[in-house]
C-alpha positions as CSV (number, residue, x, y, z in Angstrom):
1,M,0.0,0.0,0.0
2,E,1.4,3.4,-1.0
3,F,0.2,7.0,-1.0
4,R,1.9,9.3,-3.4
5,D,1.0,13.0,-2.8
6,A,-2.7,11.9,-2.4
7,S,-5.4,14.3,-1.5
8,R,-9.2,13.9,-1.1
9,T,-11.5,16.9,-1.4
10,Y,-15.2,17.1,-0.7
11,T,-17.8,19.8,-1.2
12,V,-20.2,20.3,1.7
13,D,-22.8,23.0,1.5
14,G,-20.9,24.8,-1.2
15,R,-17.7,24.7,0.8
16,R,-14.5,22.9,-0.4
17,I,-13.1,20.7,2.3
18,E,-9.7,19.0,1.8
19,A,-10.0,16.0,4.2
20,V,-6.6,14.6,3.3
21,R,-3.9,16.7,1.9
22,N,-0.7,15.7,0.0
23,A,-0.3,12.4,1.9
24,T,2.8,10.4,1.1
25,A,3.4,7.2,3.0
26,S,4.0,3.5,2.4
27,F,2.7,0.5,4.3
28,A,4.7,-2.7,3.9
29,A,3.5,-6.2,4.2
30,G,4.0,-7.5,7.8
31,T,3.9,-4.1,9.4
32,F,1.5,-2.6,12.0
33,T,1.0,1.2,11.7
34,A,-1.0,3.3,14.1
35,L,-2.6,6.5,12.8
36,V,-3.3,9.0,15.5
37,G,-4.7,12.5,15.7
38,R,-7.8,14.5,16.9
39,S,-11.3,13.8,15.6
40,G,-11.8,15.4,12.2
41,C,-8.1,15.4,11.3
42,G,-8.6,13.1,8.3
43,K,-7.8,9.6,9.8
44,S,-11.1,8.0,8.6
45,T,-10.7,9.5,5.1
46,L,-7.2,8.2,4.9
47,L,-8.4,4.7,5.9
48,N,-11.1,4.9,3.3
49,L,-8.5,5.6,0.6
50,A,-6.2,2.9,2.0
51,G,-9.0,0.3,1.9
52,A,-10.1,1.3,-1.7
53,M,-13.4,2.5,-0.3
54,D,-12.7,5.8,-2.0
55,R,-10.4,7.3,-4.6
56,P,-8.1,10.3,-4.2
57,T,-9.1,13.6,-5.8
58,R,-5.5,14.3,-6.6
59,G,-2.3,12.1,-6.5
60,E,-2.3,8.4,-6.3
61,V,-3.0,5.5,-3.9
62,G,-1.5,2.2,-5.0
63,L,-2.8,-1.2,-3.6
64,L,-0.6,-4.1,-4.6
65,G,0.9,-2.0,-7.3
66,Q,-2.4,-1.0,-8.8
67,P,-3.4,2.7,-8.7
68,T,-7.0,2.8,-7.5
69,T,-7.8,5.8,-9.7
70,A,-7.1,3.6,-12.8
71,L,-9.6,0.9,-11.9
72,S,-13.2,0.6,-12.8
73,D,-15.8,0.4,-10.0
74,Q,-16.1,-3.3,-10.6
75,A,-12.4,-3.9,-10.6
76,L,-12.1,-1.8,-7.4
77,T,-14.8,-3.8,-5.7
78,L,-13.1,-7.1,-6.6
79,L,-9.7,-5.8,-5.4
80,R,-11.3,-4.7,-2.1
81,R,-13.1,-7.9,-1.6
82,R,-10.0,-10.1,-2.1
83,C,-7.2,-8.0,-0.8
84,V,-8.6,-5.8,2.1
85,G,-10.1,-6.7,5.5
86,F,-12.0,-4.2,7.6
87,V,-12.5,-4.0,11.4
88,F,-14.7,-1.2,12.8
89,Q,-15.4,0.2,16.3
90,F,-19.0,-1.0,16.3
91,F,-18.3,-4.5,15.0
92,N,-20.8,-4.4,12.0
93,L,-21.7,-8.0,12.4
94,L,-24.9,-9.2,10.8
95,P,-27.4,-9.9,13.6
96,T,-29.4,-12.5,11.8
97,L,-26.3,-14.7,11.1
98,T,-24.5,-16.9,13.5
99,V,-20.9,-16.3,14.4
100,F,-19.8,-19.0,11.9
101,E,-22.0,-17.5,9.2
102,N,-20.6,-14.0,9.8
103,V,-17.0,-15.3,9.4
104,E,-17.8,-17.4,6.3
105,L,-19.7,-14.5,4.6
106,P,-16.7,-12.9,2.7
107,L,-15.8,-16.3,1.3
108,L,-19.3,-17.0,0.3
109,L,-19.6,-13.6,-1.6
110,D,-16.4,-14.4,-3.4
111,G,-17.4,-17.9,-4.3
112,Q,-14.4,-19.4,-2.7
113,P,-14.1,-23.2,-2.1
114,D,-13.4,-24.7,1.3
115,R,-15.4,-22.0,3.0
116,A,-16.4,-24.0,6.0
117,W,-12.8,-25.2,6.7
118,K,-11.4,-21.7,6.4
119,A,-14.0,-20.2,8.7
120,R,-13.4,-22.9,11.2
121,E,-9.7,-22.3,11.2
122,M,-10.1,-18.5,11.8
123,L,-12.6,-19.1,14.7
124,I,-10.1,-21.5,16.3
125,Q,-7.4,-18.8,15.9
126,V,-9.5,-16.2,17.8
127,D,-10.6,-18.9,20.3
128,L,-14.3,-18.8,19.5
129,W,-15.0,-22.1,17.8
130,D,-17.1,-23.1,20.8
131,R,-19.4,-20.1,20.1
132,R,-19.8,-20.7,16.4
133,G,-23.6,-21.3,16.6
134,D,-24.3,-18.2,18.7
135,Y,-25.6,-14.9,17.4
136,P,-23.9,-11.6,17.9
137,H,-26.3,-10.4,20.6
138,Q,-25.3,-13.4,22.7
139,L,-21.6,-12.3,22.8
140,S,-19.7,-9.7,24.8
141,G,-18.2,-6.7,23.0
142,G,-14.8,-8.2,23.1
143,K,-16.0,-11.5,21.6
144,M,-17.9,-9.6,18.9
145,Q,-14.8,-7.8,18.0
146,R,-12.9,-11.1,17.8
147,V,-15.5,-12.4,15.4
148,A,-15.1,-9.2,13.4
149,I,-11.4,-9.8,13.2
150,A,-11.9,-13.4,12.1
151,R,-14.2,-12.2,9.4
152,A,-11.7,-9.6,8.2
153,L,-8.8,-12.1,8.1
154,V,-10.6,-15.2,6.8
155,H,-9.7,-14.4,3.1
156,Q,-6.0,-13.6,4.1
157,P,-6.0,-10.0,3.0
158,A,-2.9,-8.1,2.0
159,V,-4.1,-5.0,3.9
160,L,-6.1,-4.9,7.2
161,I,-7.9,-1.6,8.0
162,A,-8.9,-1.1,11.7
163,D,-10.9,2.0,12.6
164,E,-10.8,2.6,16.4
165,P,-11.1,-1.2,17.0
166,T,-10.8,-0.9,20.8
167,G,-12.9,2.2,21.2
168,N,-15.9,0.3,22.9
169,L,-13.9,-2.3,24.8
170,D,-12.5,-2.5,28.3
171,S,-8.7,-2.7,28.8
172,A,-8.5,-6.5,29.0
173,D,-10.6,-7.0,25.8
174,A,-8.6,-4.2,24.1
175,Q,-5.3,-6.0,24.8
176,T,-6.7,-9.2,23.3
177,I,-7.8,-7.4,20.1
178,L,-4.5,-5.5,19.8
179,K,-2.5,-8.8,20.1
180,L,-4.7,-10.3,17.3
181,L,-4.0,-7.3,15.1
182,A,-0.2,-7.5,15.8
183,R,-0.4,-11.2,14.9
184,A,-2.2,-10.4,11.6
185,A,0.9,-8.4,10.7
186,G,3.6,-10.5,12.1
187,G,2.1,-14.0,11.6
188,M,0.0,-13.5,8.5
189,G,2.0,-10.8,6.7
190,A,-0.8,-8.2,6.4
191,A,-0.1,-4.5,6.3
192,V,-2.2,-3.4,9.3
193,I,-3.3,0.2,9.5
194,M,-5.1,1.2,12.6
195,A,-6.7,4.6,13.5
196,T,-6.8,5.1,17.3
197,H,-7.1,7.8,20.0
198,S,-5.5,5.5,22.5
199,R,-1.8,5.9,23.5
200,E,-1.9,2.3,24.8
201,A,-3.3,1.0,21.5
202,A,-0.7,2.9,19.5
203,A,2.1,1.3,21.6
204,F,1.3,-2.1,20.0
205,A,2.2,-0.7,16.5
206,D,5.6,-0.8,14.8
207,R,5.2,2.7,13.7
208,V,3.1,5.8,14.6
209,L,1.9,8.4,12.0
210,R,0.3,11.5,13.3
211,M,-2.3,13.5,11.3
212,R,-3.3,17.1,11.7
213,D,-5.7,19.1,9.5
214,G,-5.7,16.4,6.8
215,E,-1.9,16.1,6.6
216,I,0.5,13.5,7.9
217,V,2.7,15.7,10.0
218,E,4.9,13.2,11.9
219,G,6.1,9.7,11.6
220,S,8.0,7.6,14.2
221,N,9.3,4.1,14.7
222,G,9.0,4.7,18.4
223,L,6.0,4.7,20.6
224,T,5.4,8.4,21.1
225,V,1.9,9.6,20.4
């Protein structure tokens, strides 16, 4: 994943708002990057660009060597489905599907074989195989987020996007989730990009990028936030 002088501009009520401005950064396979900054600084927009949910207005975002601006909507959807995983603050599990069915869903949509085996393996990895028949409302917040991570990783994405993944969790559950994200980078080789307000969460990352007013203003291999 690479940003090359990428910007994203919106027009709201006739006003031009540059949510991300001249972003240049790369995110290598097997690394865990924390993106920090105040609310409204552009973190979520940057994540949308990184996850191919949006295209830059100016500049370029490359995913696995493919500029997202050069792809059709259909090609972008396919790239996103096969190469990107998403974890959100509010879990976004489908309430009418069981834990197993939620994890299996990305594979089903992509028509992949061995869906049941792959979903089983991911649920074992997040220690929730015994809850496979439960529905999301039967789980704690921490367990729901573990299901969400299993769903995001079941198709072995090259990039994992996590937007405030510990924002609704207590400290014990947050630690579990952050260890799973670190394992996704170190063990599965994904480029993990996490937006967070938490100093403790950012400390799990290999690198911290700070955003302010739409710009990446500071990068560090240390743990200062």
